C-alpha positions, 0 to 999 in steps of 0.5 A: 378696386381700392389702393387703401388700407381697410382700416376704417368701416365707411359709410356709403356717404361721400361729402362733397360740398359743406357749410356750417352745420349743412353737408352735401353728398355727391349725390345732391343728398343735404344732412345735418352733421351732428359728426363735426368731423368726430368733434373737429369742426367746432364752428362749422364747415368752411367757416369764413374767419378761419378760411380767411385766416388760412388762405391768408397764410397760404399767400405768405409761407406755407412750411419752413420747419421749427428751426426758425422763429414762429410768431404764430406759434406763440400767439396760439401758445399764448391763447390757450395758455391765457385760457388755461391753467398751463404756461407752456406749449408743445405743438403738434399734429393730432390728439394721439400725437399730444398724448404720446408727448405728455406721456414722454414728458411725464416721464422724463420729468418725474424719472419714473414709468408707471402710469394710471388711466382708467378702464373705457378711456381713449387715448389714441392708437400710437403704441405709447397711446394705445397702450394707455387706452383702456379698451382692450379691442383697441391693442388686439392682435398688436403683441404686448404693450407697453408694461407700465400702464395700469388701467382701473375703474373709473370714478373709482376713488377707492380703487385709484387711492389703493393703486396710486403710489411714489412710484406713479409718474402720472394719473391720465383721464378725460373728465367725460370719456367720450369714445367710451361712451360719454361717461361723466367724471364724478366731481369728487373723483376728479378732485380725489385724482387731482389731490393725490397726484400732489400727495404721491407727487405724480402729474395729472394729465387731462385728455382734452382731446374731445372735450377742449376748445369749447366743447362743453360751454368752457375753453377745457371741460377740466374747468367745471371741475375746479382743479389744476391739472399739470399737463392738458392735451388738446387737438381735434376741435383746435384747427376746425378741421385743420390737422393741429394738436397741442400740449400744454403743461406748467412751466416747471416741466419744461426742464424736461423738454430741453432741445432734441427731447421731442419734436414733430416736422409738421407741428405747429406749422404757419398754415395750422397756426393760422387756422387755430388762431382764427378758430381760438379767437371765436371760441374763447369768446365768453359770449360765445361759450355760454351760448354753447353752455345754453345750447347744450342744456336745451338739446339735453333735455330735448333728448331726454323727453323724447328718449324717456318714451323709448323702451330700454332707454337708460340716459342722456350723459354728457355736458355742453354739446357733447352728449351722450343718449345711453340704451340697453340695446345695441343702436347701430341700425338707428344710428344708420336710419338716423343717416337715411333720414338726413342726420349724421351723428356717431355711436360711442360704444355699442349702446350710445348714440352720440351727439357732436354738433358744431358749437355754431349749431342754432336751435332751429337746427337742434329742433330738426334733429330732434324731430329726425330723433324722434321719428326714428325712435318711435318707428325702430327704438322700441322694438330694438330690444326683440331684435337683439 
């Protein structure tokens, strides 16, 4: 009998050891891990530089609270602002907390409460970020949501023009909707959102919890779109498995987040900062990011070739190493069969197989994953429509 709340549909796999792209379960079976902790272990499991940094910090101090100066926070914040359009950073423990901070900051700075988000979006599971999320299944059973969020269709410039007004505090969006199905933002739509925010004196919040920290081949995915958001939120890949999140914002916004306006007991603790500092030192290197783009293009092309042969295949979507293969049938059983064949991947909604390998994945590992996908799809994919 479990003493855990049943909040997760767990796979019948328990991982005991992990290194790089490979994980080994308690029965000794080895898998290629193209989940990476849900876009968290961007440098792969147990990366030696991150491990060394955390172990070194373990021997110094673990936690003292944010009542004290923290030079490691300053180092990590400098890396984040030097590779973004932001100028100030607030540290927390997760993506939901980063988004919650962004929502609070936007409301306080603008003295307005209306926030526009998008259908199929996912921003977290706190009451605030759940209300921001454009998926009804996340909200079922929790009663009335915060009423000031407005959800409109993604990639729809005209509806955004009709919805935004001078009472709007912010527009909050993912430039690639990960959980919602790996939907890539249209360039014209993303740039229109930025322009409309300026026109109506609203803030532009870009949720980079899944897309940030090198996942798309740039430090942040918004940088593919030539925009300058007011707030950027990150987490997942920031600590390569160590829990840490951050909100990055323009300096002018600091006037609304003075002492006592927001906080986090564990946010920016020395262990998390050691992990983040080592992670960013590697990922924000230009040559490393160029390799991510190259490997992402290679992987997408391989997937396109094999999926195109399958009945019901729709498209390969995404950017860098955030890739979705979309079909017109449910993919749950395919994902399970892939797992049985030694490849760990996720869904992104019922019809999309989502690939999130570590950014350090080799081409040989990509080739091995592609061969597993090919084998499984050839056996099961063309028959799926009949069984739905």
